C-alpha positions in Angstrom: -21.5 -139.2 -114.6 -23.8 -141.4 -116.6 -26.7 -139.7 -118.4 -30.1 -141.3 -117.5 -31.8 -142.9 -120.5 -35.5 -142.2 -120.1 -37.7 -143.5 -122.9 -40.6 -141.2 -123.1 -43.9 -142.0 -124.9 -45.5 -138.7 -124.0 -45.9 -136.4 -127.0 -44.8 -132.7 -126.8 -48.1 -130.9 -127.1 -47.3 -127.4 -125.7 -45.0 -124.7 -126.9 -44.2 -121.7 -124.7 -43.2 -118.4 -126.4 -41.6 -115.9 -124.0 -42.5 -112.5 -125.6 -42.5 -110.1 -122.7 -39.1 -108.5 -123.4 -39.2 -104.7 -124.2 -36.8 -104.8 -127.1 -34.6 -102.0 -125.9 -31.9 -102.7 -128.6 -34.4 -101.8 -131.3 -35.7 -98.5 -129.8 -37.3 -96.3 -131.0 -38.9 -98.9 -133.4 -40.1 -101.0 -130.4 -41.6 -98.0 -128.5 -44.9 -98.8 -130.1 -44.3 -102.1 -132.0 -43.3 -105.3 -130.0 -39.9 -106.6 -131.2 -41.5 -109.9 -132.0 -43.7 -108.2 -134.6 -40.8 -106.5 -136.4 -40.8 -107.8 -139.9 -38.3 -109.9 -141.9 -39.5 -108.3 -145.1 -43.3 -108.8 -144.6 -43.3 -111.6 -142.1 -43.0 -110.8 -138.4 -40.5 -112.7 -136.3 -43.3 -114.2 -134.3 -44.9 -115.7 -137.4 -41.8 -117.7 -138.1 -42.0 -119.1 -134.6 -45.7 -119.9 -134.8 -45.3 -121.6 -138.1 -42.4 -123.7 -136.8 -44.6 -124.8 -133.9 -47.4 -125.7 -136.2 -45.2 -127.7 -138.5 -44.0 -129.7 -135.4 -47.6 -130.6 -134.5 -47.9 -128.4 -131.4 -51.5 -128.3 -130.1 -51.3 -125.4 -127.6 -49.3 -122.2 -127.9 -48.7 -120.2 -124.7 -47.5 -116.6 -125.1 -45.9 -115.2 -122.0 -46.3 -111.5 -122.7 -46.3 -108.1 -121.0 -49.3 -105.9 -120.3 -47.8 -103.2 -122.6 -47.7 -105.5 -125.6 -51.3 -106.1 -126.4 -50.5 -105.8 -130.1 -49.2 -109.4 -130.0 -52.5 -110.8 -128.9 -54.2 -108.7 -131.7 -51.8 -110.0 -134.2 -52.1 -113.7 -133.2 -55.9 -113.8 -133.5 -57.9 -113.4 -136.7 -59.2 -109.9 -137.6 -62.5 -110.7 -139.2 -63.3 -107.1 -140.0 -60.0 -106.5 -141.8 -60.4 -109.7 -143.7 -64.0 -108.8 -144.7 -62.9 -105.4 -145.9 -60.1 -106.9 -148.0 -62.5 -109.3 -149.6 -65.0 -106.5 -150.4 -62.2 -104.8 -152.3 -61.4 -108.0 -154.2 -58.1 -108.6 -152.4 -58.9 -112.3 -151.6 -55.3 -113.5 -151.8 -54.2 -111.1 -149.1 -57.2 -111.9 -146.9 -56.4 -115.6 -147.3 -52.8 -115.0 -146.3 -53.9 -113.2 -143.2 -56.4 -115.9 -142.3 -53.8 -118.6 -142.7 -51.3 -116.8 -140.5 -53.8 -116.2 -137.6 -54.6 -118.8 -135.0 -57.5 -121.1 -136.0 -59.5 -121.5 -132.8 -61.1 -124.8 -134.2 -57.7 -126.4 -134.8 -55.3 -124.6 -132.4 -55.2 -123.3 -128.9 -53.6 -119.9 -128.0 -53.3 -118.9 -124.4 -51.8 -115.6 -123.0 -50.3 -115.1 -119.6 -48.5 -112.0 -118.3 -45.0 -111.5 -117.0 -45.3 -108.0 -115.5 -41.6 -107.8 -114.4 -38.5 -108.9 -116.3 -37.4 -111.6 -113.9 -35.7 -113.9 -116.3 -36.3 -116.5 -118.9 -36.9 -119.2 -116.3 -39.5 -117.0 -114.6 -41.2 -116.5 -118.0 -41.4 -120.3 -118.5 -42.8 -120.7 -115.0 -45.5 -118.2 -115.7 -46.9 -120.7 -118.2 -47.0 -123.6 -115.8 -50.7 -123.5 -115.1 -51.6 -123.5 -118.8 -49.5 -126.3 -120.2 -50.9 -129.7 -121.4 -49.6 -132.8 -119.7 -46.1 -134.1 -120.7 -42.9 -132.4 -121.9 -43.0 -128.9 -123.2 -41.2 -126.9 -125.9 -39.9 -123.4 -125.5 -39.3 -121.2 -128.6 -37.5 -117.9 -128.4 -38.8 -115.9 -131.4 -35.6 -113.7 -131.4 -33.7 -116.8 -132.5 -34.9 -117.2 -136.0 -33.9 -120.6 -137.5 -34.5 -121.0 -141.2 -34.6 -124.4 -142.8 -36.7 -127.4 -143.7 -37.7 -129.3 -141.7 -38.0 -126.7 -138.9 -35.7 -126.9 -135.9 -38.5 -127.9 -133.5 -39.7 -130.6 -135.9 -36.2 -132.1 -136.0 -35.9 -132.0 -132.3 -39.3 -133.7 -131.6 -38.4 -136.4 -134.1 -35.2 -137.1 -132.2 -36.6 -136.5 -128.7 -38.1 -139.9 -128.0 -35.0 -141.7 -129.1 -32.6 -139.4 -127.2 -33.7 -141.0 -123.9 -33.2 -137.7 -122.0 -35.8 -135.5 -120.4 -34.2 -132.2 -121.5 -33.1 -131.4 -125.0 -31.6 -128.1 -126.1 -30.8 -126.8 -129.6 -27.0 -126.2 -130.1 -24.7 -124.8 -132.7 -20.9 -124.7 -132.8 -19.5 -121.2 -132.4 -16.0 -119.7 -132.4 -14.1 -119.8 -129.1 -14.1 -116.0 -128.8 -17.9 -116.1 -129.0 -18.7 -118.7 -126.3 -19.0 -116.1 -123.5 -22.2 -114.8 -125.1 -24.0 -118.2 -124.7 -24.8 -121.1 -122.4 -22.4 -123.9 -123.4 -22.8 -127.6 -123.2 -20.5 -129.7 -121.1 -20.4 -132.9 -123.3 -20.1 -136.4 -122.0 -18.4 -137.7 -125.1 -18.4 -137.5 -128.9 -21.6 -136.5 -130.8 -24.0 -139.3 -131.8 -25.1 -138.0 -135.2 -27.0 -134.7 -134.4 -27.1 -135.4 -130.7 -24.6 -134.5 -128.0 -25.1 -136.0 -124.6 -24.1 -133.7 -121.8 -23.5 -133.6 -118.1 -24.6 -130.0 -117.8 -24.4 -126.4 -119.2 -22.2 -123.5 -118.3 -23.7 -120.1 -118.6 -21.5 -117.5 -120.5 -18.1 -119.1 -119.6 -14.8 -117.4 -120.2 -13.4 -118.4 -123.6 -10.5 -120.3 -122.2 -12.7 -122.2 -119.6 -15.5 -123.2 -121.9 -16.1 -127.0 -121.8 -17.0 -127.1 -125.5 -18.0 -124.9 -128.4 -21.6 -126.2 -128.5 -23.6 -123.1 -127.8 -27.3 -123.3 -126.7 -29.7 -121.3 -128.8 -33.4 -120.6 -128.4 -35.2 -124.0 -128.8 -35.8 -126.3 -125.8 -37.7 -129.5 -125.2 -38.1 -129.9 -121.5 -39.3 -132.6 -119.1 -42.4 -131.5 -117.2 -40.3 -131.6 -114.0 -38.7 -128.3 -115.1 -41.6 -126.4 -113.5 -40.9 -127.9 -110.0 -37.2 -127.0 -110.5 -38.1 -123.5 -111.5 -40.4 -123.0 -108.5 -37.4 -123.9 -106.2 -34.8 -122.0 -108.2 -33.0 -119.2 -106.5 -32.3 -116.0 -108.5 -29.0 -116.3 -110.4 -27.1 -114.1 -112.8 -28.5 -110.6 -112.8 -30.9 -111.4 -110.0 -33.1 -113.3 -112.5 -34.6 -116.9 -112.5 -32.3 -118.6 -115.1 -33.8 -121.4 -117.2 -30.2 -122.7 -117.6 -29.9 -123.2 -113.8 -33.2 -125.1 -113.6 -32.2 -127.4 -116.5 -28.8 -128.1 -114.8 -30.6 -129.0 -111.6 -32.5 -131.8 -113.3 -29.6 -133.2 -115.4 -28.8 -136.1 -113.0 -32.4 -137.0 -112.7 -33.7 -136.7 -116.3 -30.6 -136.2 -118.4 -29.6 -133.6 -120.9 -28.9 -133.8 -124.7 -27.9 -131.1 -127.1 -29.3 -131.3 -130.7 -27.3 -129.9 -133.6 -30.1 -128.7 -135.9 -29.6 -128.4 -139.6 -31.1 -125.0 -140.3 -29.4 -121.6 -140.2 -29.8 -119.5 -137.1 -30.1 -115.7 -137.0 -29.8 -113.7 -133.7 -32.6 -111.3 -134.4 -32.3 -109.8 -131.0 -29.4 -107.8 -132.6 -29.6 -105.3 -135.4 -26.9 -107.1 -137.4 -28.7 -110.4 -137.0 -32.0 -108.9 -138.1 -30.3 -107.5 -141.2 -28.7 -110.8 -142.0 -32.0 -112.6 -141.7 -33.8 -110.1 -143.9 -31.1 -110.5 -146.6 -31.2 -114.3 -146.4 -35.0 -114.4 -146.5 -35.0 -112.0 -149.5 -32.5 -114.3 -151.2 -35.1 -117.1 -151.0 -37.5 -115.1 -153.2 -36.6 -114.6 -156.8 -38.5 -111.3 -157.0 -35.9 -109.7 -154.8 -32.8 -111.0 -156.5 -32.5 -107.9 -158.8 -32.6 -105.6 -155.7 -29.9 -107.7 -153.9 -27.7 -107.7 -157.0 -28.1 -103.9 -157.4 -27.6 -103.0 -153.7 -24.6 -105.3 -152.9 -22.1 -103.3 -154.9 -23.4 -100.1 -153.3 -23.0 -101.6 -149.8 -19.5 -102.6 -150.5 -18.6 -99.2 -151.9 -20.0 -97.6 -148.7 -17.7 -99.7 -146.6 
């Protein structure tokens, strides 16, 4: 199979954030707090994702949420009353930080749509179809925290026009005994720098049958045709509409490329991944170094 080379001049203006999941692995913490608002130190997971989209020049952010997670919408928008109270108390720096984190309605667009039932990632992306701007779209899974400069999405968008494919997915190499937890690329040949052209993806393959060790993680840049493919997509694994299946359907038509990003990825859908992210983020701030140096020997002793 020869991958189509589709030079695209359309910019990626929209990012979709699927945030409807109920966070069962973090109960009871997520009983009242959405998992996307769980903090890595003092910065919620969702804020990392929003800032990554901002840095990539995204104009419209679409949050596919659940009716029980109204806290996300409250978080995303500015709280003028709280900011004013902080300023009255002389806490201008904190107020500035809150204002900077919130969506600026004069410069950014934030849209919310609901996914009432957990019908899969593909269904979540489809829920955003009526709100996207023309052209390709990005999808960011906040659970997959990717630290690094430039941000993962910025790297992908810089490479996207040159890739000549309609679909691009972020990938990382994993150990063979870990591939069954991921969608895995089926490469067409050797990597071209950070790009790996592919004939398709295999969802959670057995270790011995995996076509490669290039695992797909939570960043996607997708040709606009993904929405038509999702509308016609039959339920797959677990009775859900799988985004992987819809991407695979469009490979022969628009092409597929993996992108080996340079940052460090943390699976913050798991407790261990969340802890690793917190320790790594703390390590980036000198004020926490004494704490890390003190606690590390204690942790080793506890083992």
